[in-house]
C-alpha angles and dihedrals in degrees: 000000000000112000112246099205143013104214132153089238123018117172114173129195123185121212124214110246099183122128097021101102130149120209112262120249132208094239107134126231116218125197122199129200092015133070096226136001119237116268090242131037127180133229127190118215135177114256089245092055091047091052089050089051092062093077097039136080091227134039116273106236135192125250088259089073092060100106093037139339112256120219132183133207116233090261091055097050100089092051094049093048092048092049102041107016105038094112097042112112087213139002139178126233116206122201107210134195100231092204090065097052118114116225142032112319114204129185105213149133117284113250107271093005141086104225119094124230138172113263126188116213127195092001149086143223109261113215091236090059091067108092099172140010130196126190111211120199109201097200132089110284094238091061102038094091101010095118101018113125128202114259112221120231134228110293096039109133093228089067089064096046125100105247115229127234123253122233122229089251092053092048092061096039120116090241095057093040089053091048091052091054092049092048090052091052091046093050092049093045094051085044107236143139096232143017130187124204094245089061089066092043100267115122093213132127092243132117141165126212135187130159110176104127111082096151090120093059131070125220094265092051091049091052096047092050093043087229122166136170112281115192120215113296135176116215118198127183093353126195121210121233114191119203121182119224134183093215120095131208116186125192140121115292123210131200133190 
């Protein structure tokens, strides 16, 4: 099989897509400037958008796919990843059955460019059109999981314990400083916007937060959710302050 990518570190994981089908519709797909579209097209997503897709009937896309949804052929993948995803620590490649797409598929030149790609207008990517997914880690293999910790699941006893406070001496100790670095790596690899020590099995009043990647949200979604960039922070021995408000903001919540 032709190799998709040449990367210093490529680690792929395939997800099972069985049992998440959406009833087919009669909406017709049209293709211009070519007699027939390839059986399979490819779409690159951020890992965060792919994880959000798991609980949806359609693929979660970034704001860049607002005017149309960009697809690549297998031969175009390496160029697209090198141009637009070179700095991404991880990405997900979706192999898609083009016959199951919903919308108007057009083979045309990219705006401002000369190469032709498949673009989907007025449509979406149904979950049941995704036949394969591959997560690609663009980092040396010896550092991909070097500091990643296991996140415990619902039912683990530590999640029902009262976490203890940390002393000043403990906060500056090499052990806690090392734990903070590992928690940061684990949060980013998940990916998530926050991680507390009990979530990795440590009953300590310690958490890390960071919310800098908003590529999967458009300007309207950011405004509705009152979401702003939050640089990396360490929270130790926190106290909760509850303030009531009459305003509501409704959207899907995620937890590691």
